[in-house]
N, C-alpha and C positions, 0 to 999 in steps of 0.2 A: 699193138696187141697181136700176139702170134695165133696160129691156127688152134693150138690146144686151148688157149684162153677163150677164144671165140666159142668153141664147142662147150666149154664149161659154163659159159654164160647162157647159151641156149638151153643146156640141160637144166640149169637152175630155173629159168623162166618157165620151161615146160612143166617142171615138177610143181612149181607154184600154181600153174593153171590147173593141173590135174587135182591138186589138193583142194583148190577152191570148188571145182566141179563136184568132186566127191562129197565134200562137206555140205554143199548146197542142195544137191539133187539126190543123194543117197543117205548120208548119215543123218542130216537134219530131219527129212521126212520120216525116217525110221524111228528116230527118238520121239518125234512128235506123235507118231501113230501109236506108240506104246506108252502113252501118258498114264500115270498112275493116279487113281482117284480114291476118295474115302468110300468105305463100304455103304455108308448112308446114301451117297450119291448113286451108287449102283442100285440100291433098293428103290430109290425115287424114280430113276429112269426106267426100272422094270415095271413099276406100277403105272407109269405114264404111257407105256407101250412104245417107247423110243428104241428099245433094244431089238435087234434082228436075230442075233445068234450068240450063244454062250458056250464057252469051253471051260470045263471044270477040271482042275488039277488038284493035287493033294494040298498044296500050300498057296495056290494062287488061282484067281478066276480072270479070264480074259473074255471080253465081249465086244461085239461090233454093233454100232448104232445103225439104224435105218437111214439110207441116204435121203437127202432132201432133193426136191425136184429141180431146183435151179440155184446155181451159185449166185448169191446176191452180191453184185459188184457195182461200183459207182458208174454213173452214166456221164460221159464227157462229150459235149457237142452233139448230143442225141444218139451217140453210139454206145452200145453196151460193150464194155471191154471184154467181158467173158460171159458165156452163157452155157458152160459145160456143167453137167451134174457133178456134185461132190462125191468123192470116193468115201465109202463108209469109214468112220473113225473107229479105231481099235483102242480100247482102254483096258487097263489092268487094275486089279484090286486084290489086296491080301485077303485070303479066305479065312473066315472065322467060323467057329462051330455054329451052325444054323440048321436045326433039325427040320425046319419048314421050308428049306430052300427049294427042294424039288417040287413041293406043292405050289410055291410061288411061281416057279417057271411054267408049270402045267397050266395054272390058272391064267397066266399072261399069254399063253399060246406062243411060247418062244421055243425055238429049236435049240436043244442043248446036247452036248456029248462030253465024254470024259477023254482026257489026253494024258498020256504017261508023263511022269515028272521029268523025263530026260529032255524035254523041250526047254526046260529052264537052263540046262547046260548050254544049249545053243544061244539063249539070250545072254548068258554070262560071257560066252566067247565073243558074241557080237559086240557086247558092251566094252570088252577089253580090246579086241582087235581093230574095230572100226576107228577109234581115235588114233591108234598107233599106225594104221596103214599108210596115211599120208606121210608121216614122218619116215617110215621105212622106205617109201618111194623116193623121197628127197635125199635120204642118206645114201641110197644106192646110186642115184644118178650123179650126185656130187662126187663121191669117192670113187666112182667107176673110172673117172677120168684123171685121177691122181696117179701120175706115172713115176716110176723109179728111173734110174739111169738106163736100164735095159728094157723098159716097157713094163706092162702090167699095171695093176691098180693098187687098191689098199691092201690086198692080200700079197702084194709083192714088195712090201716095205723092206723085207730082208734082202732084196736084190741089190747088188752093188751099183752105185751111181757113177762109177768110173767111166770116163770117155775113152774109147779105144781108137787109136790112130795107128796106121801103118807108119813105119819109119820114114818113108819118103814123104808122107802126108804132113809131118810136123813142119816142113818147110824151113827148117833151121839146120845149119851145119856149122862146124867150127870156123869156117872161113867167114861166116856172118857175125862172129863174135870177136871182140877185142878186149885186151886188158885182163883176161882171165888167168894168164900166167901158168903157174904150176898145176892149177886145177885141170886144165886141158891135158897135161901130161899124165896125170893119174887116171883120168877117165879113158885115155887111149888104151890102157891095158885091159880094161873091162870090155871095151869095144872089140879089141882083138880076140878076146876070149869068146865073145858071142859070135864072132865071124868064124874063127878057127878053133873050136874047143879041142879037137884032136891033138893039136900041138901042145896044149897045156896038160891034157890028160896023160900024154906020154911020159911026162916027168912027175905025175902024181900031184900037180898043182891044183888047188881048189879055187873056184871062183868065189869072190867075196859075196856073202849073202846080201849084205846091206851096205849102202854108201850114203853117208849123211853129209849134205852140203850145208856148211855153216858160214854165215857172214852177215854183214850189215844189210839193211834194206836197199834195194836198187842196184845190187852188184851183179845181178844176172844169174841167180841160182836156178830159176825155172828155165831160162833159156839154155843153160848148160845141160840140164836134163833132156830137153827136147833135142838139142844138138847131138847128144850121145845116142839117142834113139835114131836120129836121122843118119848119123854116120854108120851105125851098125845095121840099119835097114831092118829092124825088128819091130814087132808091135809095141806100142807105147800106151800104157794105161795111166791116165791122168786123173787124179782126184785130190780134193783138199781134205785136211784133217777134220774140219767141221762137218763134212758130209756124212761121217760115220755116226755122229752123235744125234740122237733123237730123244724125245720125251718118254718113249716107251722103252723099258728096260729089256735088253736082249736084241734090239734091232741092230745096234752098231756091231755087235759080235757076229750076227748073221751076215751082215754086209761084208765084214772082213773075210769070213769063210767063203762067201760067194765070189769075192774078188780073187782070192787065191785059186779057187777052182777054175775060174775063167783063165787065169794066167797060166796055169799048168797045161791047159789044153792048147794055148798059143805059144808055148815055149819053143825057142828062146824068146824072151820078151823082157820089158822093163816096166816095173810098177813104180810110179812116181807119186808120192804123197806130199803135197805142198802144205806148209805150215803144220808140220807133224806135231808140234807142241800142243795143238788143240786136243789131241787124244793121248799124247805121250808124257803128260806132266807127272812129276814125281809123286808117288803115293805116300811118301814120308812127309812129316810135318804138316799134315792137313788136318784142319780142325773138324770139318764136316766131311762125310763120306758121300761120294757120288757113284752110286752103284753102276749106272749106265757107262760112265767113262771108265771105271775100273774094269768092268766086264769087257769093254771094247779093247782096252790096252792088254788085258790078259789074253784075249783071243789073238791079238796081233803077235804077242810074244810066242804063243804056242804055234801059230802058223809059220813064223820065221824059223822055229826049231824043227818044224815038221817036214819040210820038203828037203830033198836031197841037195847037197851043195853043188853038184854038177847038173842039176835039172835044167839049167839055163834061165831060171827066173831070178832077176836081180831087182831088189826093192831099193828105191832111192827116196830119201827124204830131204826136206829143206826146212831150215828154221833160222831165225835170228835170235832165238833165246835158248841156246844149248844148256845154260846153267839150270834150267828148270826141268829138263828131261829126266825121266826115270833111269836110274843106273842099270836096271835090268835090260833096258832097251839099248844101252850103249855098250854093253859088254861084247867081247869077241864071240863070234858065232851068230850074232844078230846084225848089228851095224859094225862090221869088221873094220871099216875104213871111214875116217872123217876127213873131209876135204875142206880146207879153209878157203873161202871165196872172199878175199879181202878187197878193200878199195884199190882201184888201179893206181899204178905208179905213173910217172910222167910219160914213159914210153907207152904204157897201156892206155893212158888218156889220149895220146896222139892216135893210136890205132882206133879207138872208139870214135874220135872226131872224124877220122877219115871215112869210117863206115857211115856215119850219120850225115855227113856232108857230101857223100858221093853223088847224090841226085840234086844238089843245090848248085846254082850258077854263082860260083865264088868270084869275087873281084881279085885282081892280081895282088892287091895289097894285103889280102888275108893270109896271115902266117899261123897255121895250125900249131906249129911247134911253140910259138909264143903263147897261144891260148892254153895249150896243155901245160905250159910251165907255170902259169898264174892261177891254175885251178886245182891246187892240191886239196885233197879231202873230198872232191866231187866224185860221186858214184857214176856208173854208166847211165843210169836214168837221169841224173842231173845234167850230164853232158848232152844227152839226147834232147832234153828240154831246152837247153841253151841253143842248140842248132835250130830247133823248131821256132823258138822265139826270135832268133836273128832273121830267119826267113820271113816271119810275119811282119817284122819291122820294115824289112826291105819292100814288102808288098804295100805296106801302108804309105810309105813315102814315094811309091810308084817308081822305084829304081829298077834298073835292068839286071843288076847283080847284087849279091849280098856282100857288104863291105866290112872292114874292120870295125867301123863305128857301130854297125848293127850288132856284131858280137859283143862289143863292149857294153852297149846298152842292154843287151840280153842278159849278160852276167849281172849287171846292176839290178835288173828287174827280178832275177831269181833270188839274189841275195837280199836286196833292200825292199823290193816290192814296186808296184806301179806308182808312178808319180801322180800326186793329186794336183788338180788345177786351182784349188782354192788358195789364194795368196794369204800370207801371214800379215798381221798388223806390224807397223814399223817397230814398235817396242818389243814384240815377240821375236821379230826377225833379228833384232840387235842381240837379244839374249841367246838365241839359238846360234847366231854367228860366233859369239865369243865361246860358247860351249863347244862347238865343233872345232873351232880353231885351237882350243886347249888340247883336245885329243890329238890333233894333227901335229902341233909343235912338240909335245912330249914324245910322240912317236918318232919325230925327226931327230931329237937330241939325245934320247936315252939309248944305250947299247942293247942289242939283243931283241930289237923290235922289227916288225915287218915294215917295209917302205910304204909310205902313203901313196895311194893311187888317185883318190879323188875325195874332195870335201864338198858337200852340198847342203844347202838349207832349204831345199824343195821338199815339202811334206810328201810322205809315201803312204800307200794304202795300208801298210802294216802298222800304222799309228805313229811312226817316227816323224818328228818335225824337221829332222835333218840327219845326216849320217856322214861318218868318216870311214872310207873304205881303204883297208890295207890289203895288200896282196903279197903272199909269201912267194919267194922265188925258187923254193926247193921243197921237196917232201921232208917233213920233220918226223923223226921217230922217237927222239929223246929230247926232253926239255929240261934245262938246268934250273936251279933255284933262282939265280940272278935273272934269267929270262922271265920266269914266272912273276917275279917282283916288278920287272919292267912292264909286263903286260898289265898287271894290276894298276900301276901308276898311269898307264895310258887310259885304262877304263875310268879312272877317277879324275882324269885331267879336266874333263868338262866341268865337273863340280868344283874343282880347284880354281878354274878360270872364273866361274861365277862368284866364288868367295873373294877373289882378288879384285874383280872389277865392280861388282854390285854389292859386296859385303854381306851377301846372304845367298844360300843355295836355293834351288827351285826343285819342283817335282820332276823336272826333266831328267834327273840323274837316277831315278828309281831303278831302271833296268841296269845301269852301270853298277850301282851298289849291289844289286842282286848277283850279278856275274862276278864281281870282285870278292864278295863274301863267300860265294861258292868256291872260287879258286883258293882263297885262304883256308877254307874248311878242308879242302882236299889236301892242301900242303901239310896241314897239321895232323889230320886223321888218317890219310892214306899214304902220303909220301914220306912221312917221318921227318919233315923239315922244320922241326921245333926243337930248340936247344933245351927247353925246360921239360918237355914231354919225352924227348928221346926218340929213337928209331922203333916206335911201336905203332901198329895199326889199330886205330880206334873206331874204324868205320865198318859197317856191315858190307858184305859182298854186294857189289853193284851189278847191274845188267852189263853183260859183256859188249853187246852191239847196240843196245838201245840206250839213248841218252836219258839221264835222270839224275836228280840230286841224290848224293849219297847220304845215308842216315847213320847216326851213331849207334853203337851197340847198346842193347838194353841191359847189359850186365855191368855197366860202368857205375862207379860210385859218384856221389854228388860232388866230391872234391875234384875228381878228374874232369867232370863235366864243366865245373866252374873254371878250371884251368884251361880247358879247350876253348871256352868262350873268351877268356882273357887273351890267349894267343891269337885267336882270330881277330879280335878287336885291335890288337897291337899291329898285326900285319896290314890290316886295312888302313889304319891311321897312318902307319909309316908310308904306305903307297900314296896316300893323299898328300902328305907333307912333301914327299919327293916330287910329285907332280907340281905342287905349288911353288917349290923352290926353283924348278926349271922355268916356270912361267915368269916368276919375279926377275930372274936373271935375263930373260929375253922379252921383257914387257913391251918394248918398242915394236918388236916384230909381232907380238900378239895383237896390238892395236891396228897395225897396218894390214895384217892378214884379215882381221875381222872386218876392216873397212872395205877391202877389195871383195871379200866374200859377200857382203851386203849389196854391193853394186852388181856383181856378176852372178850371184846365187850358186854357182858351181865353179870350182877351180881345181886344177890338177896338182899332183905332188911336185911336178916340175915348176909350176907357178910359185909354190911356197918356197922352194929352194932359191928361185930368183929373187923373191922378196927378202929372204935372209941375206943374200949376197948384197943387195942394194942397201938394206938398212944397217947391217953390222959390218959390211965390207970384208967379210970372211966367207970361206966356203963352208957349207953345212957339213955335219958329220958324214963320213963316207958310208952310205948304205948301198946295197946292190941296186944297180939301176933298174928302173921299172921296164920290163921287157915288152910291155904292151902299152905305150904311151897314148894318151888321147890326142888326136890331131888337133891343131890349132882351130879355134872357133868351132869346136865339136858341138853339134846340136844336142839339145836336151831331148828327152823322149817325146815331148809335145811337138818340138820342131821336126823330129823324125816322122811324126804323123801329119806333118803339114800345118801345124799350129804354132805360131811364134809364142815364146814364153820368156819373160824376164828381160833384163837389160842385155845389150850387146857388148860382149867383152872379148 
């Protein structure tokens, strides 16, 4: 709990205490003392001589009773708890026409006087304000400590919540980043302009108002923005897109205005809005209107048009959903420059690994080039996680240095998940072994597939009973139709092995079917790889950087939809038959690999190739060699943690 939260808790407790004291000692006695009674009770008490004083008003009569001599309280242990005289009780009664009232008061020898009706206003105000006063105190004390980004309370909701850092305080420079490629080159120009604006003004060049960093998650968009501020040495305003949006209409627009006012005073500077899609979503094709979001976006558009191009204020945004941004936000004059921050190449991954392993005691056997080669598609965040997991594994096995085995297990843990210690029953182990062996053998014999790195029947925390790990040896930018069909055959090879050996499939192939069906759907609806449907796109635009299943357009006819389903079914069935044919041709290898896998629980791609040579007497198809082979007798993750697991192979 931070200091502000502690103060808020104390304020709340104090407010509750004050409210209780007020209600018990002020409000309650006041209301009890002004109890209203019937007119008949007033006359009865007047005749009995219990009334001490009467106040007459136009519409009401208030009177005080004579005090009793002693407050009758219970006696406990011979001690009277209270012996104080009672205060006179004040009662109120509605006045009715009574021509004999004055005579009654005179005969009862009661002092009476007339009071102006304005005292009723005081009673009304007290009746309204007294119940509300505790609530007002609580409201003030609670919201008094609600702070915006730059201080203040509830009345400062419109203040910007951006955190301001000086350039050197970001602690990040381009030398601390790796794999950003061309993004660094494009940002260098903006940094030079912020450092030496005169050189650009001499040629009439204008500084881009906005720079949009676009790329998949984990590629370092936020780090790039901080590095740009660190290199330029200018103030850096950091805020997220969701910080502008509030339930109160107009607050987001006020925060945008305040942010730009602060930035103009600190120019030259950089404003960085992370996840800008939270406020920059397109206003077109929206079913319901969000007034607060639209007002905030309109204010942002107006502010970006309002300041001078050479004022030295650069707004940078980051998003991984550029397809949903409003076109008015992307036009020249606002975000003039879009920088693609893509997944790192092999050289970029090597740079990132060097940065994240600089503080690790690496063993001489660790080859960062080999690790970078077998991790295509990994982002900078993934590689940082792998380096950290490898270090943790080395600590668990009480090693002096981080070895190749640690990195290998770290990659498996990131991809497949933590290995579970609960063993499988013999029957389930046998089915899982044949299932995974089917994947591995089809990957070995079909062209255009990635080489098999490891096959395991050890359950993982992600729910898999086993896994077959393939590792690409190069970055792939284009995939052909033949390669896609081979990949689908590898996906369905586990199901094909179950059909071949056990004559029935199991539920273990559900995820394989899902991935194979999605691949076939994309081949038909996105890639135009259907002879019957032709080179036509039938899918809706998908997220550029966020994975997700594509959906068919809603304007397609039923005959086209039926034809799409038929083509998908044909591709999936063809892939399963192709995998089954490969396994029937190499059935002897299938049984031998499954037997070894049941004994050892985990084998490498090299082990499978040796079995193929021993059983069939021929060399397996020439795949690119695995650049990161598992050492002989490589320990499982449990063994790396000092716990033996499984048979010794």
